[in-house]
N, C-alpha and C positions, 0 to 999 in steps of 0.2 A: 712080082705082083702088082696091079696099078693100085689107084689112087680109092678109086672106086671098089676093089675088091678089100680093102685095107678099112674101110668104115662098117662091111658088113656084120663083124662080128660086137660093133661097141652099139649100133642100132639093135639087134636081138637081146642084147644083156635091158638095154634103155628099155625093151617094149615088155621085159618081166618084173621090171622094177616097178614103173610106173603104176600098174594094178595094187601089187603090194602097198607103196607110198600112197595113193589117193584113199585105199580100206583105211590105215593107221590116222589120215588125218581126216576121213568121215567120223572115226570114233572119238577123236579130241572135240571135232565142233559139236559134237553130239553129246556135248559134257560129259561123257563116260560112262552114260546108261547102260552099253554093254556090260562092263564091269562091275554093275552092281550084283551083291550080294542079298538072299536073304538073309535077314538077321529077326530072329524072333528076341522078343521082350518082354520078359513077368514081373509084372509089377504087383505085391501084395499088402495089407495093411493090416497092420496087427498094434491092438488097444495094449497101452503101457500096463502091466500087468495081469493081464488079461487075452484073451483068444484075437483072432485074427475076424474081419469087420465083414461080412458078406451079405448075402440075399436076404437073409432073415430080418438086419439093422436097416436096410436101403441100401446098403455096400457103400464102396468109397468112392469119389468123383479121380480118374489120375488123367493126367496132361502132359506127353511127354512133349518138350518141345526142342528145338535145335536152338543152344545157347547162345550160340553168335548170331545167329539173325533173328533168334525171335519163333522162327515157323513153327507150328502146330502139327509133329508127325505123327501123333497120335492121341485118341481120346475114349475114354469110356468108364465105364464101372466096374469094379470088382462081382465078381457073381461065384458063388457056392457057400459050403458051409466055414462053419467056425474055426473047425481041425478039431484035434483029438486031445479032449483035457489033458489028459494021461503024459502025452508026448509033448504038447507045449508049455503046461504048466509043472513038467517036473524040479524037482530042485534042484537036479544038476544036469545040463546038456556036453556030450561031450563033445570036442572039437570035432567040426567036417557032418557030424549027424543033421539030417534032413528034417523038420518040423512040418513038413506039409506033405500030402496024398493026393492023390489026384482029386478028392473032393474038395480041398482047402479053394475056399474063395479065394482068386485073381481076377488080373485086369490081363491079356495077353495080346499083344502088336504085331505082326509082321513089318518088318522095315527094308524097304532097299537100299543099303548103303551101299559105296563104293570106294569110301574111305573111313576113317576113325573118324567121329562126332563126339562132339563133348554135349551130352545130353541134358536140362533139366527137368525133373521129375518131381511133379507137384503130387500131392494125393489131398484132399478135402472129406471130413468123414466126422461122424456117422450122416448120412443122405436123409435119413428121417427123422434127423433130430435139428431142426435149424436152428435152435436156439443155443444148441452145445457142440456145432462142428465148430473143427480143429484144421488148420491147413499146415502139413507139414510138406517139406521141400528136400532134395539134395541132388548133384550132379554128380555124372559120373561117365565114362570115357563108351561109349559102342562102338566095338571094334568087328567092322562086316561077318557075319558067318559067327562070331560068337554068342556065345547065351550067359547070362548074369547069374550061373551057379544052377545047383537043382533046384534050389527054395524061389530061384528071382531075387528083384532086390522088393527088400521088408522095409516097410518105412512103419516108422512107432506112429503111435496118437495118443497123446497124455490123456489124462482126466476121467470125470466122470458127468454122462449124460442124467441131468438135473432138469424133471419135468416137473414146474408148480401145477400141482393140481386146483387147490385151494390157497385164498379166497381167487374167484373167478378174476380176470381184468376188467377193469372200468367198474365193477364193483361196489355198492353203496351200502354202509351199515348205518345204523340210527344210534346215539347215545340212550341208553335208559336208566332212571335217577344216574347222571350223570358219569354213564360207564359203558362201553362196547366190549363185547369178546368177539375176536377176528380170529376163525379156526384155519392153521394153515399144514396143509400137506404135501407132499409130495413123493416126485417114483425118482429114486437115484438107481442108474445101472452101469455096470461096466460102460467102453465105448463101440465094443462088441454088444450091448444089448445083455448079457451074462447077469443075471440076477443076486442081485446081495438080499443073503441071510445069515440071523445068528449061529455061527458058528461050520458056516458054509466056507464052496473055497474061496467066492469073494466075503468075509464075514463081515456081518454091520456091526458087532460089537467091535471092531477097531476102526472105524469108521466115527470122525466127526461130524454131525451134519445138525444145521441151525438156519435160524432167519434173523439177519442182522434185520433191527427199522428205521426207518428214516419218515421222520413228521415235518411237511413245507421243506423239506430239504437238509434236514437236522438228524445225526443221530442220535435216537434214544434207548436204545438199548439190543442185546442180541438174546433171541432165546431158542434153547436147546430143541431139536427135535427127537424124537426116540423110533424104533421100529413100533411098524403099527399092527402087527400081527399078518401082513401079507408082504408073498417077495417082491423085497425091493422100494414098499411103502411105510414112509414116514410120518410123524405127524406132531402138532403141538399145538399151541394158543397162544394167545397174548392178548390183555387188558388193557384196555388203552384208556384217559380219562377227557379229552382232548376234541373236539371237532378239526378234522383239517385233510390234507391231502399224504396218505402213508405208502410209504414206497417199499416193498417187499423185498428180499436179496434172498433168497434161500440158497446155501453153499454147503457142498461137501468136501471133505479132507480127510485125506490117509495120511497122516505124521510119517509113518514108513518110507511110503512110495513117493509120496509130495505129489499124487493126483490129489487135484482138483476140478471143479465143477461151481456153475451158477445157472440159476434162472431166476427171474425177476417178475415183479407184477405188480399195478399200483390202483388202489381201492381211493374212495373218499369214507370218510367220518362224518355223517352229518348232527344237528340237534336234532 
């Protein structure tokens, strides 16, 4: 066999290898996109000691970020219902039992991942009550093609949504015979928008609701607010004897769960 004939098999082998190597290199320099896998991410926001935060209360804002780079991978609002009370608020929930159904509020995103990615997931809720919004966040590894459980990732939002109804912001009340009465009323609901009523699932009799009063920056006392006969409404009044700027901070507190909520307003009392 001459030298030329001995080179033929090697040339044939190179002819077969070069296209394969080129394909591998092309995938590498393409950043591995060809290996990306669709990965479903479901996030839900649940009010502490209450239901899921859904469309009826403006939803919860969800942001999914790459924890390493800060890049936003997905964002949007939870949409859907608050869930089934007999399931979500059951006294005991067995391990592994789902607490959601197809109608329960959620945010869903489909990401293309080609490697395990540490994600920071942030939720801000409730969107319909700016004065009451709370931010919660956690981190979780997203694995290509793997879902975050049957219920998805659930973040808890603590608190009450307190909405001060009266007195109106920047209002003015005049003294008469050296005194004035400031009426106070507020709407107090769970962070899912669930109502508070005496003896109800969210029992008004169990919660402490009051108004802390400040005059010209100095605290002058706390006035209790009581259930006012309508779901979630609490009311009271404070008598004052001096003109000045009054800062009213209405709060709700559940001593059993530690849930808290606050709203505030400022009014003027004049001669």
